Structures are given as structure tokens and as C-alpha cells.
All heavy atoms as a GROMACS GRO file, in nm:
protein
  561
    1MET      N    1   7.381   2.169   7.604
    1MET     CA    2   7.310   2.215   7.492
    1MET      C    3   7.158   2.217   7.525
    1MET      O    4   7.090   2.311   7.486
    1MET     CB    5   7.334   2.145   7.377
    1MET     CG    6   7.293   2.199   7.241
    1MET     SD    7   7.392   2.336   7.205
    1MET     CE    8   7.347   2.378   7.047
    2LYS      N    9   7.109   2.121   7.594
    2LYS     CA   10   6.964   2.118   7.631
    2LYS      C   11   6.927   2.238   7.713
    2LYS      O   12   6.822   2.281   7.696
    2LYS     CB   13   6.928   1.987   7.693
    2LYS     CG   14   6.884   1.873   7.604
    2LYS     CD   15   6.840   1.767   7.691
    2LYS     CE   16   6.753   1.678   7.613
    2LYS     NZ   17   6.697   1.559   7.676
    3LYS      N   18   7.011   2.276   7.808
    3LYS     CA   19   6.989   2.378   7.905
    3LYS      C   20   6.964   2.509   7.824
    3LYS      O   21   6.880   2.592   7.855
    3LYS     CB   22   7.097   2.384   8.006
    3LYS     CG   23   7.064   2.466   8.135
    3LYS     CD   24   7.182   2.459   8.225
    3LYS     CE   25   7.111   2.429   8.363
    3LYS     NZ   26   7.210   2.430   8.462
    4VAL      N   27   7.046   2.528   7.727
    4VAL     CA   28   7.036   2.660   7.646
    4VAL      C   29   6.909   2.657   7.559
    4VAL      O   30   6.838   2.755   7.565
    4VAL     CB   31   7.153   2.669   7.546
    4VAL    CG1   32   7.147   2.791   7.454
    4VAL    CG2   33   7.281   2.677   7.619
    5ASN      N   34   6.867   2.550   7.498
    5ASN     CA   35   6.747   2.537   7.428
    5ASN      C   36   6.629   2.555   7.526
    5ASN      O   37   6.528   2.627   7.491
    5ASN     CB   38   6.737   2.399   7.360
    5ASN     CG   39   6.825   2.390   7.235
    5ASN    OD1   40   6.857   2.496   7.180
    5ASN    ND2   41   6.847   2.271   7.195
    6HIS      N   42   6.628   2.508   7.646
    6HIS     CA   43   6.528   2.527   7.747
    6HIS      C   44   6.506   2.679   7.770
    6HIS      O   45   6.401   2.730   7.775
    6HIS     CB   46   6.558   2.448   7.863
    6HIS     CG   47   6.456   2.454   7.967
    6HIS    ND1   48   6.321   2.415   7.960
    6HIS    CD2   49   6.453   2.520   8.094
    6HIS    CE1   50   6.248   2.446   8.067
    6HIS    NE2   51   6.321   2.509   8.147
    7ARG      N   52   6.630   2.745   7.803
    7ARG     CA   53   6.623   2.878   7.832
    7ARG      C   54   6.570   2.957   7.714
    7ARG      O   55   6.491   3.066   7.737
    7ARG     CB   56   6.760   2.935   7.874
    7ARG     CG   57   6.808   2.887   8.010
    7ARG     CD   58   6.932   2.955   8.037
    7ARG     NE   59   6.975   2.898   8.174
    7ARG     CZ   60   7.096   2.934   8.234
    7ARG    NH1   61   7.173   3.017   8.173
    7ARG    NH2   62   7.123   2.879   8.348
    8ILE      N   63   6.609   2.937   7.599
    8ILE     CA   64   6.548   3.004   7.472
    8ILE      C   65   6.403   2.985   7.466
    8ILE      O   66   6.317   3.074   7.437
    8ILE     CB   67   6.619   2.965   7.351
    8ILE    CG1   68   6.772   3.016   7.353
    8ILE    CG2   69   6.548   3.017   7.229
    8ILE    CD1   70   6.845   2.959   7.246
    9ASN      N   71   6.357   2.864   7.485
    9ASN     CA   72   6.203   2.833   7.480
    9ASN      C   73   6.133   2.910   7.589
    9ASN      O   74   6.023   2.962   7.558
    9ASN     CB   75   6.176   2.684   7.486
    9ASN     CG   76   6.221   2.611   7.367
    9ASN    OD1   77   6.240   2.657   7.258
    9ASN    ND2   78   6.250   2.479   7.384
   10VAL      N   79   6.179   2.911   7.711
   10VAL     CA   80   6.120   2.990   7.818
   10VAL      C   81   6.114   3.145   7.781
   10VAL      O   82   6.014   3.198   7.805
   10VAL     CB   83   6.193   2.966   7.952
   10VAL    CG1   84   6.144   3.063   8.059
   10VAL    CG2   85   6.168   2.822   8.001
   11LEU      N   86   6.222   3.200   7.731
   11LEU     CA   87   6.241   3.334   7.691
   11LEU      C   88   6.136   3.363   7.583
   11LEU      O   89   6.055   3.462   7.591
   11LEU     CB   90   6.372   3.372   7.653
   11LEU     CG   91   6.396   3.515   7.611
   11LEU    CD1   92   6.367   3.603   7.728
   11LEU    CD2   93   6.532   3.535   7.548
   12LEU      N   94   6.125   3.270   7.490
   12LEU     CA   95   6.026   3.311   7.382
   12LEU      C   96   5.885   3.297   7.428
   12LEU      O   97   5.800   3.367   7.386
   12LEU     CB   98   6.054   3.212   7.262
   12LEU     CG   99   6.178   3.223   7.180
   12LEU    CD1  100   6.198   3.115   7.078
   12LEU    CD2  101   6.172   3.355   7.117
   13ALA      N  102   5.856   3.197   7.529
   13ALA     CA  103   5.715   3.196   7.582
   13ALA      C  104   5.685   3.314   7.668
   13ALA      O  105   5.568   3.357   7.645
   13ALA     CB  106   5.716   3.071   7.667
   14VAL      N  107   5.771   3.365   7.738
   14VAL     CA  108   5.758   3.496   7.822
   14VAL      C  109   5.730   3.611   7.725
   14VAL      O  110   5.640   3.680   7.733
   14VAL     CB  111   5.863   3.517   7.907
   14VAL    CG1  112   5.858   3.659   7.969
   14VAL    CG2  113   5.871   3.417   8.015
   15ILE      N  114   5.800   3.625   7.613
   15ILE     CA  115   5.796   3.722   7.518
   15ILE      C  116   5.652   3.718   7.451
   15ILE      O  117   5.589   3.810   7.423
   15ILE     CB  118   5.910   3.733   7.422
   15ILE    CG1  119   6.035   3.782   7.494
   15ILE    CG2  120   5.869   3.828   7.296
   15ILE    CD1  121   6.155   3.775   7.396
   16GLY      N  122   5.618   3.601   7.403
   16GLY     CA  123   5.485   3.576   7.345
   16GLY      C  124   5.377   3.607   7.443
   16GLY      O  125   5.272   3.661   7.392
   17LEU      N  126   5.382   3.573   7.568
   17LEU     CA  127   5.277   3.607   7.651
   17LEU      C  128   5.263   3.755   7.671
   17LEU      O  129   5.150   3.800   7.683
   17LEU     CB  130   5.315   3.545   7.794
   17LEU     CG  131   5.217   3.569   7.906
   17LEU    CD1  132   5.086   3.509   7.872
   17LEU    CD2  133   5.270   3.511   8.038
   18LEU      N  134   5.388   3.825   7.684
   18LEU     CA  135   5.378   3.969   7.699
   18LEU      C  136   5.320   4.042   7.573
   18LEU      O  137   5.234   4.136   7.592
   18LEU     CB  138   5.522   4.032   7.720
   18LEU     CG  139   5.587   3.996   7.857
   18LEU    CD1  140   5.722   4.052   7.862
   18LEU    CD2  141   5.495   4.060   7.969
   19VAL      N  142   5.347   3.996   7.454
   19VAL     CA  143   5.288   4.044   7.335
   19VAL      C  144   5.126   4.014   7.344
   19VAL      O  145   5.058   4.101   7.306
   19VAL     CB  146   5.354   3.987   7.211
   19VAL    CG1  147   5.275   4.009   7.083
   19VAL    CG2  148   5.487   4.036   7.200
   20ALA      N  149   5.092   3.897   7.376
   20ALA     CA  150   4.949   3.862   7.375
   20ALA      C  151   4.871   3.957   7.473
   20ALA      O  152   4.759   4.004   7.451
   20ALA     CB  153   4.926   3.710   7.414
   21VAL      N  154   4.936   3.977   7.584
   21VAL     CA  155   4.873   4.059   7.695
   21VAL      C  156   4.857   4.204   7.633
   21VAL      O  157   4.757   4.268   7.651
   21VAL     CB  158   4.941   4.057   7.820
   21VAL    CG1  159   4.899   4.158   7.920
   21VAL    CG2  160   4.924   3.914   7.887
   22GLY      N  161   4.975   4.249   7.584
   22GLY     CA  162   4.971   4.390   7.523
   22GLY      C  163   4.850   4.408   7.416
   22GLY      O  164   4.794   4.507   7.411
   23VAL      N  165   4.852   4.317   7.331
   23VAL     CA  166   4.752   4.313   7.217
   23VAL      C  167   4.613   4.315   7.283
   23VAL      O  168   4.523   4.395   7.245
   23VAL     CB  169   4.776   4.209   7.118
   23VAL    CG1  170   4.653   4.194   7.018
   23VAL    CG2  171   4.894   4.225   7.043
   24SER      N  172   4.590   4.238   7.388
   24SER     CA  173   4.459   4.226   7.448
   24SER      C  174   4.421   4.357   7.514
   24SER      O  175   4.315   4.414   7.496
   24SER     CB  176   4.461   4.114   7.552
   24SER     OG  177   4.479   3.993   7.494
   25PHE      N  178   4.520   4.425   7.588
   25PHE     CA  179   4.499   4.549   7.643
   25PHE      C  180   4.466   4.654   7.539
   25PHE      O  181   4.365   4.728   7.555
   25PHE     CB  182   4.622   4.603   7.714
   25PHE     CG  183   4.640   4.524   7.850
   25PHE    CD1  184   4.563   4.431   7.898
   25PHE    CD2  185   4.758   4.559   7.924
   25PHE    CE1  186   4.583   4.364   8.013
   25PHE    CE2  187   4.783   4.492   8.057
   25PHE     CZ  188   4.693   4.404   8.095
   26PHE      N  189   4.533   4.660   7.435
   26PHE     CA  190   4.519   4.746   7.328
   26PHE      C  191   4.370   4.729   7.269
   26PHE      O  192   4.304   4.834   7.240
   26PHE     CB  193   4.607   4.734   7.202
   26PHE     CG  194   4.574   4.815   7.088
   26PHE    CD1  195   4.596   4.955   7.081
   26PHE    CD2  196   4.516   4.756   6.970
   26PHE    CE1  197   4.568   5.038   6.970
   26PHE    CE2  198   4.486   4.836   6.863
   26PHE     CZ  199   4.508   4.969   6.863
   27ILE      N  200   4.328   4.608   7.240
   27ILE     CA  201   4.202   4.584   7.181
   27ILE      C  202   4.083   4.640   7.279
   27ILE      O  203   3.992   4.695   7.228
   27ILE     CB  204   4.179   4.432   7.144
   27ILE    CG1  205   4.271   4.407   7.037
   27ILE    CG2  206   4.033   4.408   7.118
   27ILE    CD1  207   4.282   4.259   7.010
   28VAL      N  208   4.094   4.610   7.400
   28VAL     CA  209   3.990   4.649   7.499
   28VAL      C  210   3.992   4.803   7.508
   28VAL      O  211   3.885   4.874   7.497
   28VAL     CB  212   4.020   4.597   7.640
   28VAL    CG1  213   3.928   4.655   7.740
   28VAL    CG2  214   3.992   4.440   7.636
   29ASP      N  215   4.106   4.868   7.515
   29ASP     CA  216   4.109   5.019   7.535
   29ASP      C  217   4.066   5.077   7.396
   29ASP      O  218   4.000   5.178   7.401
   29ASP     CB  219   4.246   5.057   7.564
   29ASP     CG  220   4.277   5.046   7.718
   29ASP    OD1  221   4.180   5.013   7.791
   29ASP    OD2  222   4.400   5.040   7.756
   30TYR      N  223   4.093   5.017   7.279
   30TYR     CA  224   4.054   5.075   7.145
   30TYR      C  225   3.902   5.064   7.144
   30TYR      O  226   3.840   5.164   7.102
   30TYR     CB  227   4.106   4.993   7.035
   30TYR     CG  228   4.070   5.041   6.902
   30TYR    CD1  229   4.128   5.156   6.851
   30TYR    CD2  230   3.981   4.976   6.822
   30TYR    CE1  231   4.096   5.212   6.723
   30TYR    CE2  232   3.944   5.025   6.705
   30TYR     CZ  233   3.997   5.138   6.649
   30TYR     OH  234   3.960   5.185   6.526
   31GLN      N  235   3.840   4.958   7.181
   31GLN     CA  236   3.697   4.945   7.184
   31GLN      C  237   3.623   5.048   7.283
   31GLN      O  238   3.529   5.106   7.238
   31GLN     CB  239   3.652   4.806   7.208
   31GLN     CG  240   3.678   4.711   7.109
   31GLN     CD  241   3.654   4.568   7.139
   31GLN    OE1  242   3.630   4.540   7.255
   31GLN    NE2  243   3.658   4.479   7.039
   32ARG      N  244   3.682   5.066   7.389
   32ARG     CA  245   3.637   5.168   7.487
   32ARG      C  246   3.650   5.305   7.422
   32ARG      O  247   3.562   5.388   7.446
   32ARG     CB  248   3.705   5.154   7.623
   32ARG     CG  249   3.656   5.025   7.691
   32ARG     CD  250   3.721   5.009   7.824
   32ARG     NE  251   3.695   5.124   7.919
   32ARG     CZ  252   3.584   5.127   7.989
   32ARG    NH1  253   3.483   5.032   7.984
   32ARG    NH2  254   3.551   5.234   8.071
   33ALA      N  255   3.761   5.340   7.358
   33ALA     CA  256   3.783   5.469   7.305
   33ALA      C  257   3.673   5.495   7.200
   33ALA      O  258   3.622   5.607   7.171
   33ALA     CB  259   3.913   5.482   7.250
   34GLN      N  260   3.638   5.394   7.114
   34GLN     CA  261   3.539   5.412   7.017
   34GLN      C  262   3.399   5.443   7.074
   34GLN      O  263   3.327   5.512   7.011
   34GLN     CB  264   3.531   5.276   6.929
   34GLN     CG  265   3.648   5.252   6.853
   34GLN     CD  266   3.678   5.363   6.750
   34GLN    OE1  267   3.587   5.406   6.687
   34GLN    NE2  268   3.811   5.394   6.727
   35GLN      N  269   3.377   5.407   7.207
   35GLN     CA  270   3.251   5.432   7.268
   35GLN      C  271   3.262   5.560   7.359
   35GLN      O  272   3.174   5.574   7.441
   35GLN     CB  273   3.218   5.311   7.350
   35GLN     CG  274   3.191   5.178   7.266
   35GLN     CD  275   3.182   5.054   7.367
   35GLN    OE1  276   3.192   5.064   7.485
   35GLN    NE2  277   3.176   4.948   7.307
   36ASN      N  278   3.370   5.628   7.348
   36ASN     CA  279   3.397   5.754   7.418
   36ASN      C  280   3.400   5.725   7.577
   36ASN      O  281   3.346   5.792   7.651
   36ASN     CB  282   3.288   5.850   7.394
   36ASN     CG  283   3.313   5.915   7.253
   36ASN    OD1  284   3.427   5.938   7.207
   36ASN    ND2  285   3.192   5.955   7.188
   37LYS      N  286   3.474   5.608   7.608
   37LYS     CA  287   3.483   5.562   7.754
   37LYS      C  288   3.636   5.580   7.784
   37LYS      O  289   3.705   5.579   7.705
   37LYS     CB  290   3.432   5.432   7.785
   37LYS     CG  291   3.290   5.421   7.766
   37LYS     CD  292   3.241   5.280   7.789
   37LYS     CE  293   3.088   5.256   7.772
   37LYS     NZ  294   3.058   5.122   7.796
   38ARG      N  295   3.667   5.590   7.911
   38ARG     CA  296   3.808   5.592   7.950
   38ARG      C  297   3.868   5.453   7.939
   38ARG      O  298   3.808   5.354   7.949
   38ARG     CB  299   3.814   5.626   8.102
   38ARG     CG  300   3.781   5.771   8.139
   38ARG     CD  301   3.781   5.806   8.290
   38ARG     NE  302   3.818   5.692   8.375
   38ARG     CZ  303   3.917   5.681   8.449
   38ARG    NH1  304   4.007   5.773   8.463
   38ARG    NH2  305   3.936   5.584   8.530
   39PRO      N  306   4.008   5.453   7.907
   39PRO     CA  307   4.059   5.316   7.888
   39PRO      C  308   4.087   5.256   8.032
   39PRO      O  309   4.097   5.319   8.125
   39PRO     CB  310   4.197   5.362   7.833
   39PRO     CG  311   4.226   5.513   7.864
   39PRO     CD  312   4.093   5.576   7.873
   40LEU      N  313   4.084   5.124   8.019
   40LEU     CA  314   4.094   5.042   8.147
   40LEU      C  315   4.250   5.022   8.182
   40LEU      O  316   4.278   5.022   8.289
   40LEU     CB  317   4.034   4.912   8.128
   40LEU     CG  318   3.879   4.908   8.142
   40LEU    CD1  319   3.824   4.778   8.109
   40LEU    CD2  320   3.825   4.966   8.270
   41PHE      N  321   4.329   4.996   8.077
   41PHE     CA  322   4.469   4.948   8.094
   41PHE      C  323   4.571   5.040   8.064
   41PHE      O  324   4.684   5.012   8.061
   41PHE     CB  325   4.488   4.822   8.010
   41PHE     CG  326   4.385   4.720   8.042
   41PHE    CD1  327   4.294   4.672   7.945
   41PHE    CD2  328   4.385   4.648   8.157
   41PHE    CE1  329   4.202   4.563   7.978
   41PHE    CE2  330   4.302   4.548   8.185
   41PHE     CZ  331   4.207   4.512   8.089
   42ALA      N  332   4.530   5.171   8.048
   42ALA     CA  333   4.631   5.282   8.014
   42ALA      C  334   4.634   5.370   8.130
   42ALA      O  335   4.517   5.384   8.211
   42ALA     CB  336   4.596   5.362   7.894
   43VAL      N  337   4.749   5.433   8.162
   43VAL     CA  338   4.766   5.518   8.277
   43VAL      C  339   4.755   5.662   8.240
   43VAL      O  340   4.812   5.707   8.135
   43VAL     CB  341   4.897   5.499   8.346
   43VAL    CG1  342   4.927   5.579   8.464
   43VAL    CG2  343   4.903   5.344   8.390
   44GLU      N  344   4.680   5.743   8.312
   44GLU     CA  345   4.671   5.885   8.273
   44GLU      C  346   4.800   5.961   8.305
   44GLU      O  347   4.854   5.948   8.418
   44GLU     CB  348   4.565   5.950   8.357
   44GLU     CG  349   4.533   6.091   8.323
   44GLU     CD  350   4.426   6.157   8.391
   44GLU    OE1  351   4.334   6.086   8.426
   44GLU    OE2  352   4.428   6.282   8.417
   45VAL      N  353   4.854   6.030   8.207
   45VAL     CA  354   4.974   6.094   8.226
   45VAL      C  355   4.968   6.250   8.212
   45VAL      O  356   5.064   6.329   8.256
   45VAL     CB  357   5.086   6.047   8.131
   45VAL    CG1  358   5.123   5.905   8.151
   45VAL    CG2  359   5.045   6.058   7.978
   46ALA      N  360   4.860   6.300   8.158
   46ALA     CA  361   4.842   6.443   8.147
   46ALA      C  362   4.705   6.479   8.153
   46ALA      O  363   4.618   6.404   8.102
   46ALA     CB  364   4.903   6.495   8.025
   47HIS      N  365   4.675   6.584   8.206
   47HIS     CA  366   4.536   6.646   8.207
   47HIS      C  367   4.548   6.800   8.167
   47HIS      O  368   4.613   6.869   8.240
   47HIS     CB  369   4.468   6.636   8.352
   47HIS     CG  370   4.335   6.689   8.355
   47HIS    ND1  371   4.227   6.618   8.332
   47HIS    CD2  372   4.293   6.823   8.390
   47HIS    CE1  373   4.116   6.700   8.354
   47HIS    NE2  374   4.160   6.816   8.376
   48TYR      N  375   4.489   6.832   8.048
   48TYR     CA  376   4.498   6.969   7.999
   48TYR      C  377   4.388   7.059   8.045
   48TYR      O  378   4.277   7.006   8.056
   48TYR     CB  379   4.516   6.970   7.846
   48TYR     CG  380   4.634   6.884   7.809
   48TYR    CD1  381   4.619   6.753   7.758
   48TYR    CD2  382   4.781   6.937   7.815
   48TYR    CE1  383   4.734   6.681   7.729
   48TYR    CE2  384   4.873   6.861   7.771
   48TYR     CZ  385   4.856   6.729   7.728
   48TYR     OH  386   4.958   6.663   7.693
   49ALA      N  387   4.413   7.185   8.061
   49ALA     CA  388   4.307   7.281   8.099
   49ALA      C  389   4.235   7.344   7.990
   49ALA      O  390   4.216   7.468   7.982
   49ALA     CB  391   4.370   7.392   8.194
   50ASP      N  392   4.197   7.261   7.894
   50ASP     CA  393   4.132   7.315   7.776
   50ASP      C  394   3.974   7.264   7.781
   50ASP      O  395   3.903   7.274   7.668
   50ASP     CB  396   4.196   7.269   7.644
   50ASP     CG  397   4.194   7.119   7.631
   50ASP    OD1  398   4.157   7.053   7.720
   50ASP    OD2  399   4.224   7.078   7.506
   51GLY      N  400   3.944   7.215   7.882
   51GLY     CA  401   3.802   7.165   7.900
   51GLY      C  402   3.792   7.028   7.930
   51GLY      O  403   3.689   6.962   7.937
   52GLY      N  404   3.909   6.963   7.963
   52GLY     CA  405   3.915   6.829   8.013
   52GLY      C  406   3.981   6.726   7.921
   52GLY      O  407   3.970   6.604   7.944
   53THR      N  408   4.062   6.766   7.827
   53THR     CA  409   4.147   6.673   7.756
   53THR      C  410   4.235   6.582   7.839
   53THR      O  411   4.306   6.649   7.917
   53THR     CB  412   4.220   6.742   7.640
   53THR    OG1  413   4.128   6.804   7.551
   53THR    CG2  414   4.299   6.641   7.555
   54ARG      N  415   4.244   6.457   7.817
   54ARG     CA  416   4.331   6.377   7.904
   54ARG      C  417   4.419   6.289   7.812
   54ARG      O  418   4.365   6.242   7.705
   54ARG     CB  419   4.249   6.282   7.996
   54ARG     CG  420   4.176   6.370   8.102
   54ARG     CD  421   4.077   6.272   8.183
   54ARG     NE  422   3.996   6.360   8.273
   54ARG     CZ  423   4.025   6.385   8.399
   54ARG    NH1  424   4.132   6.344   8.452
   54ARG    NH2  425   3.935   6.461   8.470
   55GLU      N  426   4.545   6.260   7.860
   55GLU     CA  427   4.629   6.176   7.781
   55GLU      C  428   4.662   6.046   7.859
   55GLU      O  429   4.698   6.055   7.973
   55GLU     CB  430   4.758   6.256   7.746
   55GLU     CG  431   4.848   6.185   7.662
   55GLU     CD  432   4.964   6.284   7.608
   55GLU    OE1  433   4.941   6.399   7.615
   55GLU    OE2  434   5.073   6.224   7.594
   56TYR      N  435   4.650   5.934   7.805
   56TYR     CA  436   4.676   5.808   7.864
   56TYR      C  437   4.790   5.732   7.788
   56TYR      O  438   4.792   5.746   7.659
   56TYR     CB  439   4.559   5.719   7.868
   56TYR     CG  440   4.435   5.786   7.941
   56TYR    CD1  441   4.338   5.869   7.864
   56TYR    CD2  442   4.422   5.764   8.078
   56TYR    CE1  443   4.230   5.914   7.928
   56TYR    CE2  444   4.316   5.815   8.132
   56TYR     CZ  445   4.223   5.900   8.072
   56TYR     OH  446   4.116   5.948   8.126
   57ILE      N  447   4.881   5.670   7.856
   57ILE     CA  448   4.974   5.573   7.783
   57ILE      C  449   4.954   5.432   7.837
   57ILE      O  450   4.934   5.402   7.952
   57ILE     CB  451   5.115   5.620   7.843
   57ILE    CG1  452   5.146   5.760   7.800
   57ILE    CG2  453   5.224   5.526   7.791
   57ILE    CD1  454   5.162   5.787   7.658
   58GLY      N  455   4.955   5.350   7.739
   58GLY     CA  456   4.940   5.200   7.762
   58GLY      C  457   5.065   5.129   7.719
   58GLY      O  458   5.159   5.191   7.695
   59LEU      N  459   5.059   4.998   7.709
   59LEU     CA  460   5.176   4.918   7.662
   59LEU      C  461   5.187   4.932   7.502
   59LEU      O  462   5.142   4.854   7.438
   59LEU     CB  463   5.158   4.774   7.693
   59LEU     CG  464   5.147   4.743   7.840
   59LEU    CD1  465   5.110   4.590   7.857
   59LEU    CD2  466   5.280   4.765   7.908
   60GLY      N  467   5.263   5.035   7.466
   60GLY     CA  468   5.291   5.052   7.323
   60GLY      C  469   5.193   5.126   7.250
   60GLY      O  470   5.190   5.138   7.134
   61TYR      N  471   5.094   5.202   7.321
   61TYR     CA  472   4.996   5.287   7.254
   61TYR      C  473   4.960   5.403   7.353
   61TYR      O  474   4.999   5.399   7.461
   61TYR     CB  475   4.879   5.211   7.220
   61TYR     CG  476   4.807   5.142   7.342
   61TYR    CD1  477   4.694   5.210   7.412
   61TYR    CD2  478   4.847   5.024   7.393
   61TYR    CE1  479   4.632   5.163   7.511
   61TYR    CE2  480   4.780   4.956   7.503
   61TYR     CZ  481   4.679   5.031   7.565
   61TYR     OH  482   4.606   4.986   7.671
   62LYS      N  483   4.904   5.503   7.288
   62LYS     CA  484   4.860   5.624   7.356
   62LYS      C  485   4.708   5.656   7.319
   62LYS      O  486   4.675   5.628   7.213
   62LYS     CB  487   4.948   5.743   7.304
   62LYS     CG  488   4.914   5.867   7.378
   62LYS     CD  489   4.987   5.986   7.316
   62LYS     CE  490   5.127   5.986   7.344
   62LYS     NZ  491   5.194   6.115   7.312
   63VAL      N  492   4.636   5.694   7.422
   63VAL     CA  493   4.501   5.737   7.402
   63VAL      C  494   4.486   5.875   7.450
   63VAL      O  495   4.524   5.916   7.549
   63VAL     CB  496   4.401   5.640   7.484
   63VAL    CG1  497   4.259   5.690   7.471
   63VAL    CG2  498   4.410   5.492   7.445
   64ILE      N  499   4.422   5.965   7.361
   64ILE     CA  500   4.409   6.091   7.390
   64ILE      C  501   4.258   6.120   7.389
   64ILE      O  502   4.193   6.102   7.287
   64ILE     CB  503   4.481   6.190   7.305
   64ILE    CG1  504   4.631   6.168   7.297
   64ILE    CG2  505   4.436   6.338   7.330
   64ILE    CD1  506   4.710   6.251   7.196
   65ALA      N  507   4.203   6.153   7.510
   65ALA     CA  508   4.057   6.188   7.507
   65ALA      C  509   4.031   6.340   7.510
   65ALA      O  510   4.068   6.405   7.594
   65ALA     CB  511   4.001   6.127   7.638
   66TYR      N  512   4.001   6.378   7.388
   66TYR     CA  513   3.979   6.528   7.368
   66TYR      C  514   3.850   6.573   7.420
   66TYR      O  515   3.750   6.516   7.412
   66TYR     CB  516   3.980   6.552   7.214
   66TYR     CG  517   4.117   6.536   7.145
   66TYR    CD1  518   4.132   6.421   7.063
   66TYR    CD2  519   4.206   6.625   7.161
   66TYR    CE1  520   4.253   6.401   7.016
   66TYR    CE2  521   4.340   6.610   7.100
   66TYR     CZ  522   4.359   6.492   7.030
   66TYR     OH  523   4.485   6.478   6.966
   67ALA      N  524   3.858   6.689   7.478
   67ALA     CA  525   3.750   6.759   7.534
   67ALA      C  526   3.765   6.908   7.495
   67ALA      O  527   3.878   6.954   7.508
   67ALA     CB  528   3.722   6.741   7.670
   68SER      N  529   3.658   6.981   7.468
   68SER     CA  530   3.676   7.124   7.432
   68SER      C  531   3.567   7.201   7.505
   68SER      O  532   3.457   7.142   7.523
   68SER     CB  533   3.689   7.157   7.287
   68SER     OG  534   3.566   7.108   7.225
   69LEU      N  535   3.595   7.320   7.519
   69LEU     CA  536   3.486   7.414   7.585
   69LEU      C  537   3.394   7.451   7.475
   69LEU      O  538   3.433   7.490   7.360
   69LEU     CB  539   3.555   7.538   7.648
   69LEU     CG  540   3.648   7.509   7.765
   69LEU    CD1  541   3.714   7.634   7.804
   69LEU    CD2  542   3.572   7.452   7.885
   70THR      N  543   3.269   7.458   7.506
   70THR     CA  544   3.168   7.510   7.416
   70THR      C  545   3.103   7.627   7.468
   70THR      O  546   3.078   7.638   7.583
   70THR     CB  547   3.072   7.403   7.378
   70THR    OG1  548   3.001   7.364   7.502
   70THR    CG2  549   3.124   7.273   7.317
   71THR      N  550   3.067   7.715   7.377
   71THR     CA  551   2.998   7.842   7.436
   71THR      C  552   2.855   7.821   7.409
   71THR      O  553   2.810   7.780   7.309
   71THR     CB  554   3.055   7.964   7.359
   71THR    OG1  555   3.033   7.949   7.220
   71THR    CG2  556   3.210   7.992   7.392
   72ALA      N  557   2.768   7.871   7.498
   72ALA     CA  558   2.632   7.853   7.489
   72ALA      C  559   2.553   7.991   7.465
   72ALA      O  560   2.610   8.088   7.487
   72ALA     CB  561   2.567   7.782   7.611
   0.00000   0.00000   0.00000
């Protein structure tokens, strides 16, 4: 019975750690997005030919950096 409780505690600790890391990644990338900077912890998955819009995927979140062509 002790072995089962130990495994459950280890599993919960690992899940808690992953959640904490994911939340930290989100907070950092969210703050960078507010400053119009590229995310640090998200991976670029798409680049559109509309002037430079890029799509990034993180751990449970998506960042879209919109860009558009302007006429002068």
C-alpha cells in the first residue's frame, strides 16, 4: 500500500511541475506579446504571405503575431 501511495505522490508532483512550467511559459510569452515581441517558449508553426503574420504554438496556448501590408 505504501508503494502505491508513493507512486501517486510522485505522479502528482510531476503533473504539478508541468502545470507550473506551462503557466510560467504562458505568462512570459503573454507579456512579450503585449510588447509586440516574439514569444520565447512557443514554436512557430505557420508564416503567412500577407505581410508577415506568424503563428506560434506553446504548451496549451497559441500566439498569432499579425502583420499587414500598408500602402504608402
